Residue, then its C-alpha position, 0 to 999 in steps of 0.5 A: m520472527n519477532l513482534p514487528n513481523y507478527i504485527t505485519l502478518t496481522r495486517i496480511i491476515l486482516i485483508p480477507f476479513f476486510i474484503n468479506l466485510m466490504i462485499y457483504g456491505y458492512y462498511g462500518a466494520a470494514l472501516i474499523v478493520f482497515v484502520v486497524a490494518c493501517v495502525t499495524d503499518a505504523l506500529d510494526g516499523m516503529i517497534a522495529r526501529l525502537t527495539k532495533s529488531q529490524t529483520e530482512l524478513g520484515a524489510f520484505l514483508d512490510p512493503m508486501a503487506d502494504k501492497l496487498l492491503i492497498v491493491s485489495a482495498f482499491l480493487t474491492l472499492v472499484l468493484l463496489r463502485m466507490l472509486p473511479v476505475w482510472l485511479v485503481i488502474i494507476v494504483v494497481s499498475r504501479d504496484v504490479i510494475l514495482v513487484l515485477g521490477s523487483v523480481a527482475i532485479y533479483f533474477i539478474g543477480r543484483d542485490f538491493k534493499a528496498r528503501p522507501s522514498f519520501i514520495g513513496k511513503a507519501t503515496t502510501v499515506l494518500q492511498l490509505v487516506v483515499v480508502t479510509l475516506a471512501l469507506a467513511l463517506n459511504n458508511e455515512g451515506t454522503t460524498g465529499g466535494f473534495i474527493p476528486v482533488l484527493h483522487w487526482t493528488t493521489a494519482v499524481f503522487t502514485i505516478a511520480s513515485g512509480v517513475q522514481y522507483v523505476v529509475r532507481g531500479i534501472k540504475i540498480a539493474g545497470n549497476d550504476v548506483q546501489 
């Protein structure tokens, strides 16, 4: 364990606090916790690269922490009617497919390193922005007219990155490219 891994674990630990604050209607506090979690996402990777302390555990934990945070946030927000169901289905389905694909590749004995693509990183940023704006706008008691465009953009990126990762997984499973 090293500092970046502890920072990643902090993101995971923040998730139940975030959900609890959301359920009880403390949207301002939930927004703060969520933003802190987002900052840990940028911070852990930056520190790992700068200090050359990247680990296999970190390579596993970081994307897992991202998925847990995003799925938890999207599911909580849809239950509270702050996000459209169709968007949450797309986001959660993509992450479930990616996790199941990774498990399948592991069980067939293929060795691979999960490397995020540019479109995958852009998808994560868009998803984090959707959650942040949903919380911020709800906390202010307003709605943004641009939000549907952001939802559709996030959906398109989510689908595109999902397809990209599935194609990459099929190649790895077939041992064509690694």
